[in-house]
C-alpha positions in Angstrom: 13.2 79.1 29.1 10.3 76.7 29.0 7.2 77.0 31.2 7.4 75.3 34.6 5.6 74.6 37.8 7.6 76.1 40.7 6.7 74.3 44.0 7.6 76.1 47.2 7.0 76.0 50.9 5.5 79.1 52.4 6.5 80.8 55.6 3.5 79.3 57.4 4.7 75.7 56.5 2.2 75.1 53.8 3.0 74.3 50.2 1.9 76.0 47.0 3.0 76.3 43.3 3.0 78.8 40.5 2.7 77.9 36.9 5.2 80.2 35.3 5.2 81.1 31.6 8.4 80.9 29.5 9.1 84.5 30.4 9.2 83.6 34.1 6.0 85.4 35.0 3.4 83.5 37.1 0.2 82.8 35.1 -1.5 80.6 37.7 -1.1 80.3 41.5 -2.4 77.4 43.5 -4.1 77.3 46.8 -2.1 76.5 50.0 -1.7 72.8 50.8 -0.9 71.1 54.1 1.4 68.5 52.6 3.8 68.5 49.6 2.0 65.4 48.1 -1.3 67.4 48.1 0.5 70.2 46.2 1.9 67.6 43.7 -1.7 66.3 43.3 -2.7 69.9 42.6 0.0 70.1 39.8 -1.4 66.9 38.3 -4.9 68.5 38.4 -3.8 71.6 36.6 -2.0 69.4 34.0 -5.3 67.6 33.4 -7.9 70.4 33.8 -5.8 73.3 32.5 -6.2 72.3 28.9 -10.0 72.4 28.9 -11.3 76.0 28.4 -14.7 75.3 30.1 -12.7 74.7 33.4 -11.8 78.4 33.5 -14.0 81.0 35.1 -13.4 84.5 33.7 -14.2 86.9 36.4 -14.0 90.6 37.4 -12.9 91.7 40.9 -14.8 94.4 42.8 -12.3 97.0 41.6 -13.0 96.0 38.0 -9.8 94.0 37.4 -10.3 90.9 35.2 -8.9 87.6 36.5 -9.6 83.9 36.2 -9.8 80.8 38.2 -9.3 77.2 37.2 -11.6 74.4 38.5 -10.9 70.7 38.7 -13.5 68.2 37.4 -15.1 68.2 40.9 -15.6 72.0 40.7 -12.9 72.8 43.3 -10.8 75.8 42.4 -7.2 74.6 42.0 -5.6 77.9 41.0 -6.2 81.6 40.2 -4.5 84.2 38.1 -3.2 87.6 38.9 -5.3 90.7 38.3 -5.1 91.9 34.8 -5.5 95.3 33.2 -8.0 94.2 30.6 -10.2 91.3 29.6 -8.0 90.7 26.6 -4.9 90.3 28.8 -6.9 87.9 31.1 -7.9 85.9 28.1 -4.3 85.7 27.0 -3.5 84.4 30.5 -6.1 81.6 30.1 -4.6 80.8 26.6 -1.1 80.6 28.2 -2.2 78.2 30.9 -4.0 76.1 28.3 -0.8 76.0 26.1 1.6 75.2 29.0 -0.3 73.3 31.6 0.2 69.7 30.3 3.9 69.9 29.4 5.5 72.3 31.9 8.3 70.7 34.0 8.3 70.7 37.8 10.8 72.7 39.6 10.5 71.5 43.2 12.0 74.2 45.5 10.0 73.1 48.5 13.0 71.6 50.4 15.0 74.8 49.9 12.4 77.0 51.6 
């Protein structure tokens, strides 16, 4: 299975997407968008900005869990990771986004929600 963007509609009526690795695990989750077109624009932003390492901020949560965010060219955060067990695991997540962001297919499940 190849990496893919899974676009969904949340229970609150907003739209979001996950970039899933080839193993089906989410490696990046978007913010919530009011319109499906805005979410699609978010996917396009991840495709463009997710291949540039300097667009990632490697952070540590208050509980000590490493995670990362991805910023667009304008500095706006377009996605974030899960909490990881180690900095090395987080860095592997960043590498996975960089590897898959540009070429992952879109699986639009927003109408089925």
